[in-house]
C-alpha positions as CSV (number, residue, x, y, z in Angstrom):
1,X,-16.6,-17.2,-0.4
2,X,-15.7,-13.5,-0.2
3,X,-16.6,-11.0,2.5
4,X,-15.9,-7.3,1.7
5,X,-16.1,-4.6,4.4
6,X,-14.8,-1.1,5.3
7,X,-12.3,-0.8,8.1
8,X,-11.7,2.6,9.7
9,X,-8.4,3.6,11.3
10,X,-8.0,6.7,13.4
11,X,-4.9,8.7,12.3
12,X,-3.3,11.9,13.5
13,X,-2.5,14.5,10.9
14,X,1.2,15.1,10.4
15,X,1.6,18.7,11.8
16,X,-1.3,19.6,14.0
17,X,-2.0,16.1,15.2
18,X,-5.8,16.3,14.6
19,X,-7.7,13.1,14.7
20,X,-9.3,11.8,11.6
21,X,-10.8,8.5,10.3
22,X,-9.5,6.9,7.2
23,X,-11.5,4.2,5.4
24,X,-9.7,1.1,4.1
25,X,-11.6,-1.4,2.1
26,X,-10.8,-5.0,3.2
27,X,-11.8,-8.4,2.0
28,X,-11.5,-11.9,3.4
29,X,-11.6,-14.7,0.8
30,X,-11.8,-18.4,1.4
31,X,-11.0,-20.8,-1.4
32,X,-11.2,-24.6,-1.4
33,X,-10.2,-26.6,-4.5
34,X,-10.7,-30.1,-3.1
35,X,-12.4,-31.8,-0.1
36,X,-9.1,-33.1,1.3
37,X,-7.1,-29.9,0.9
38,X,-7.0,-27.2,3.5
39,X,-8.9,-24.1,2.3
40,X,-6.9,-21.0,1.5
41,X,-7.8,-17.9,3.5
42,X,-6.6,-14.6,1.9
43,X,-6.9,-11.2,3.5
44,X,-6.7,-8.1,1.4
45,X,-6.6,-4.4,2.3
46,X,-6.8,-1.4,-0.1
47,X,-4.7,1.5,1.2
48,X,-5.0,4.9,-0.4
49,X,-1.6,6.7,-0.6
50,X,0.2,9.4,-2.6
51,X,3.1,8.5,-4.9
52,X,5.1,10.5,-7.4
53,X,3.6,11.1,-10.8
54,X,5.7,9.1,-13.3
55,X,6.3,12.0,-15.7
56,X,7.7,14.2,-12.9
57,X,11.2,15.6,-13.4
58,X,13.0,15.5,-10.0
59,X,16.0,17.5,-11.4
60,X,13.8,20.6,-12.2
61,X,12.6,23.0,-9.5
62,X,8.8,22.4,-9.2
63,X,9.1,19.3,-11.4
64,X,7.6,16.9,-8.9
65,X,3.9,16.1,-8.8
66,X,1.8,13.5,-6.9
67,X,-0.7,10.9,-7.9
68,X,-3.3,9.0,-6.0
69,X,-2.4,5.3,-5.6
70,X,-4.5,2.6,-4.1
71,X,-2.1,-0.1,-2.8
72,X,-3.7,-3.5,-2.5
73,X,-1.9,-5.9,-0.2
74,X,-3.1,-9.5,-0.1
75,X,-1.6,-12.0,2.3
76,X,-2.1,-15.7,3.2
77,X,-1.0,-16.8,6.7
78,X,-1.9,-19.4,9.3
79,X,-1.4,-16.7,11.9
80,X,-3.5,-13.5,12.4
81,X,-2.5,-10.6,10.3
82,X,-4.0,-7.3,11.4
83,X,-5.4,-4.7,9.0
84,X,-3.7,-1.9,11.0
85,X,-0.3,-3.5,10.4
86,X,-0.7,-3.6,6.6
87,X,-2.2,-0.1,6.5
88,X,0.8,1.2,8.5
89,X,3.1,-0.6,6.1
90,X,1.5,1.1,3.1
91,X,1.7,4.5,4.8
92,X,5.4,3.9,5.9
93,X,6.6,3.3,2.3
94,X,4.3,5.9,0.6
95,X,5.4,9.4,-0.5
96,X,2.6,10.6,1.7
97,X,-0.4,8.9,3.5
98,X,-3.9,9.9,2.8
99,X,-6.0,11.7,5.5
100,X,-9.7,12.4,5.6
101,X,-9.0,15.8,7.1
102,X,-6.1,18.2,7.0
103,X,-5.6,21.6,8.6
104,X,-4.1,24.4,6.5
105,X,-0.7,23.7,8.1
106,X,-1.1,20.0,7.4
107,X,-2.0,20.7,3.7
108,X,1.1,22.9,3.3
109,X,3.3,20.1,4.8
110,X,1.8,17.4,2.4
111,X,2.1,19.7,-0.6
112,X,5.7,20.7,0.2
113,X,6.6,17.0,0.6
114,X,5.0,16.0,-2.7
115,X,6.9,18.8,-4.5
116,X,10.3,18.2,-2.8
117,X,10.6,14.4,-2.4
118,X,9.9,11.6,-4.8
119,X,8.8,8.0,-4.5
120,X,7.4,6.2,-7.5
121,X,4.7,3.5,-7.1
122,X,7.2,0.9,-8.4
123,X,9.5,1.7,-5.5
124,X,6.6,1.5,-3.0
125,X,5.4,-1.9,-4.3
126,X,9.0,-3.2,-4.1
127,X,9.5,-2.0,-0.6
128,X,6.2,-3.5,0.6
129,X,7.1,-6.8,-1.2
130,X,10.5,-6.8,0.6
131,X,8.9,-6.3,4.0
132,X,6.3,-9.0,3.4
133,X,9.0,-11.5,2.1
134,X,10.9,-11.0,5.3
135,X,7.8,-11.8,7.5
136,X,7.9,-15.5,8.3
137,X,4.2,-15.5,9.2
138,X,3.2,-14.8,5.6
139,X,3.0,-17.9,3.3
140,X,1.9,-16.0,0.2
141,X,1.5,-12.3,-0.8
142,X,0.6,-10.0,-3.7
143,X,1.0,-6.3,-3.9
144,X,-0.8,-4.1,-6.5
145,X,-0.6,-0.3,-6.9
146,X,-3.4,1.2,-9.0
147,X,-2.3,4.7,-9.8
148,X,-4.6,7.6,-10.9
149,X,-3.6,10.9,-12.4
150,X,-4.6,14.1,-10.6
151,X,-3.5,16.4,-13.4
152,X,-4.1,14.2,-16.4
153,X,-6.7,11.5,-17.1
154,X,-4.7,8.2,-16.8
155,X,-4.4,5.1,-14.7
156,X,-1.6,2.6,-14.4
157,X,-1.0,-0.7,-12.5
158,X,2.1,-2.1,-10.8
159,X,1.9,-5.6,-9.4
160,X,4.0,-8.4,-7.9
161,X,3.2,-11.7,-6.3
162,X,5.2,-14.2,-4.3
163,X,6.3,-17.1,-6.4
164,X,9.1,-19.5,-7.2
165,X,10.1,-17.6,-10.4
166,X,10.3,-14.1,-8.9
167,X,13.9,-13.4,-7.8
168,X,14.1,-12.5,-4.1
169,X,10.4,-13.0,-3.5
170,X,11.3,-14.9,-0.3
171,X,14.2,-14.6,2.0
172,X,16.2,-17.4,3.6
173,X,17.8,-17.2,7.0
174,X,21.3,-15.7,6.8
175,X,21.0,-14.2,3.2
């Protein structure tokens, strides 16, 4: 069984602190494989963010460009995980969050950030993975970043999932 729904979060723009609503697509999936097994409940949120275009050249002045990325975070937990927390995590590790409204000063701030800092989608996925791996409430997770070109027509995918064979996909106490 799967239930898809939009979830709206009120955010403040970075400079002028104007209120705006940002839509995050969420889904709640229940899976049962046998009558005696406990069903798996997986929550997923798709968070729009900006990451660095992979062909950018950080060493050159004006060589950095942004790309739209949709980061999908899926988690399985016996405890409640709130969409706001996962959306905040995506925004925290992004080059820049997405807003539904920006004033002129906010636009200038975001554009300047995109052209002066860099954070590739691979780095974002890895940082989110690390934060999820450290969270003891989460039994399983997967992180995907679907990246779309703003200057050129392309799309890429970066993905990772918690598993026994992925190094450092879970953390032990004291390591």
